C-alpha positions as CSV (number, residue, x, y, z in Angstrom):
1,M,10.3,-29.4,-40.4
2,S,12.7,-27.3,-38.3
3,R,11.3,-24.1,-39.8
4,K,7.7,-25.1,-38.8
5,L,9.0,-25.9,-35.3
6,W,10.8,-22.5,-35.1
7,I,7.6,-20.7,-36.2
8,A,5.5,-22.5,-33.7
9,L,7.9,-21.8,-30.8
10,T,8.2,-18.2,-31.8
11,G,4.4,-17.9,-31.8
12,L,4.3,-19.5,-28.3
13,V,6.9,-17.1,-27.0
14,L,5.2,-14.1,-28.4
15,A,1.8,-15.2,-27.0
16,G,3.4,-15.5,-23.6
17,C,4.8,-12.0,-23.8
18,V,1.4,-10.4,-24.1
19,T,0.7,-8.3,-21.0
20,P,-2.8,-8.6,-19.5
21,S,-5.0,-5.6,-19.9
22,Y,-6.2,-3.9,-16.8
23,T,-7.5,-0.5,-15.8
24,K,-5.4,1.5,-13.5
25,K,-7.8,3.7,-11.5
26,V,-6.4,6.3,-9.3
27,T,-8.5,6.9,-6.2
28,T,-8.1,9.7,-3.7
29,L,-9.0,9.4,0.0
30,G,-11.9,11.8,-0.6
31,Q,-13.5,9.4,-3.0
32,V,-13.3,6.4,-0.7
33,D,-15.8,5.6,2.1
34,M,-13.5,5.5,5.1
35,T,-16.2,4.3,7.5
36,G,-14.9,1.4,9.6
37,L,-11.3,1.6,8.3
38,E,-8.3,2.0,10.5
39,C,-5.2,3.8,9.0
40,R,-1.6,3.1,10.1
41,R,1.8,4.3,9.0
42,V,3.8,1.2,8.0
43,Q,7.3,0.8,6.7
44,P,7.8,-2.1,4.3
45,I,10.8,-4.4,4.9
46,D,12.6,-3.4,1.7
47,S,12.2,0.3,2.0
48,H,13.0,3.2,4.4
49,A,10.0,5.2,3.4
50,Q,6.8,4.9,5.4
51,R,3.4,4.8,3.8
52,T,-0.2,5.0,5.0
53,M,-2.3,1.9,4.7
54,C,-6.0,1.8,5.6
55,A,-7.8,-1.5,6.3
56,T,-10.5,-3.0,8.4
57,P,-9.7,-4.0,12.0
58,A,-10.1,-7.7,11.0
59,S,-7.5,-7.2,8.2
60,W,-5.1,-5.5,10.6
61,A,-5.5,-8.4,13.1
62,K,-4.6,-10.8,10.3
63,Y,-1.7,-8.6,9.2
64,D,-0.4,-8.4,12.8
65,R,-0.5,-12.1,13.2
66,K,1.4,-12.7,10.0
67,Q,4.1,-10.1,11.1
68,I,4.5,-11.7,14.5
69,A,4.8,-15.2,13.0
70,A,7.4,-14.0,10.5
71,S,9.5,-12.3,13.2
72,E,9.3,-15.3,15.5
73,E,10.3,-17.6,12.6
74,F,13.2,-15.3,11.8
75,F,14.5,-15.2,15.3
76,A,14.0,-18.9,15.9
77,A,16.1,-19.6,12.8
78,T,18.9,-17.4,14.0
79,R,18.9,-19.0,17.5
80,N,19.8,-22.3,15.9
81,L,23.0,-21.1,14.3
82,P,26.0,-22.8,15.9
83,N,28.3,-19.8,15.7
84,V,26.4,-17.2,17.6
85,D,25.6,-16.7,21.3
86,K,22.2,-16.0,22.8
87,F,22.3,-12.4,21.7
88,N,22.9,-13.5,18.1
89,R,26.5,-12.2,18.2
90,L,29.6,-13.9,16.9
91,P,31.7,-15.3,19.8
């Protein structure tokens, strides 16, 4: 009984380890229709390197709203800390 259970569990684990197949297609800017796209240099939070991102103006507006909301949420959380002054410094 335990051998059958062990085989069944091993089969489930191996089935879960299968990576999904996808096609990685490299596209250069010369192959993309850039009509209506706005490109910006952005720096991800977890990196010091900037990169160029291109998106539609509607996508950039959504991105900007999310960034503003995230920064407001971060600063609101630090204002409520009991051991810092209004400049977020330790007394």
